C-alpha positions in Angstrom: -34.2 -27.6 46.9 -34.7 -30.3 44.2 -31.7 -31.0 42.0 -32.1 -29.7 38.4 -30.7 -31.5 35.4 -29.3 -30.0 32.2 -31.7 -30.9 29.3 -28.7 -31.5 27.0 -26.2 -33.6 28.9 -28.1 -34.5 32.1 -25.6 -33.1 34.5 -26.7 -31.3 37.7 -27.2 -27.6 37.2 -25.7 -25.4 39.9 -26.2 -21.7 40.3 -29.2 -19.4 40.0 -32.6 -20.9 40.6 -33.7 -20.1 37.0 -30.6 -21.5 35.3 -31.5 -24.2 32.8 -28.1 -25.4 31.5 -24.9 -26.6 33.1 -22.6 -24.7 30.7 -22.5 -22.3 27.8 -21.7 -25.2 25.5 -24.9 -27.0 26.4 -27.0 -23.8 26.1 -25.5 -23.1 22.6 -26.0 -26.7 21.4 -29.6 -26.7 22.6 -30.5 -23.4 20.8 -28.7 -24.4 17.6 -30.6 -27.7 17.5 -33.9 -25.7 17.9 -32.8 -23.6 14.9 -32.0 -26.7 12.9 -35.4 -28.2 13.4 -37.2 -24.9 12.5 -35.1 -24.6 9.3 -35.8 -28.2 8.3 -39.6 -27.7 8.9 -39.4 -24.5 6.8 -37.6 -26.2 4.0 -40.3 -28.9 3.8 -43.0 -26.3 3.7 -41.3 -24.3 1.0 -40.7 -27.5 -1.0 -44.4 -28.3 -0.8 -45.3 -24.7 -1.9 -42.9 -24.9 -4.8 -44.3 -28.2 -6.0 -47.8 -26.8 -5.7 -46.9 -23.8 -7.8 -45.2 -26.1 -10.5 -48.5 -28.2 -10.7 -50.5 -25.0 -11.1 -48.2 -23.7 -13.8 -48.5 -27.1 -15.6 -52.3 -26.7 -15.5 -52.1 -23.2 -16.9 -53.8 -21.7 -13.9 -52.5 -18.2 -14.5 -55.4 -16.5 -12.7 -55.0 -18.5 -9.6 -51.2 -17.9 -9.6 -51.8 -14.1 -9.9 -54.2 -14.3 -7.0 -51.7 -16.3 -4.9 -49.0 -13.8 -5.8 -51.3 -10.9 -4.7 -52.2 -12.6 -1.4 -48.5 -13.2 -0.7 -47.7 -9.6 -1.3 -50.5 -8.5 1.0 -49.3 -11.0 3.6 -45.7 -9.6 3.4 -47.0 -6.1 3.9 -49.0 -7.1 6.9 -46.1 -9.0 8.5 -43.8 -6.0 8.0 -45.8 -3.9 10.5 -44.4 -4.0 14.0 -46.6 -5.1 16.9 -47.8 -2.2 18.9 -47.2 -2.7 22.6 -50.0 -1.9 25.1 -47.6 -0.6 27.7 -48.4 2.7 29.3 -45.6 5.2 29.3 
């Protein structure tokens, strides 16, 4: 079998064939770093949205702001529904 390497530290991974990390510390570090990048991306997107809203408010685009508010409410409602699984019971 081909030797597997830990994606965090590069050490050899021993154990089950589907094991990805050499230790719990490496696994936790990897997953925390994924969360950090997602949060940073979300912060950038929210910042862009806020600046767009400020520009619209400066331009007195009340109708457009009300429309965007309505769209966001509809989107939140749609996202609140759980996905229905297609599994047979």
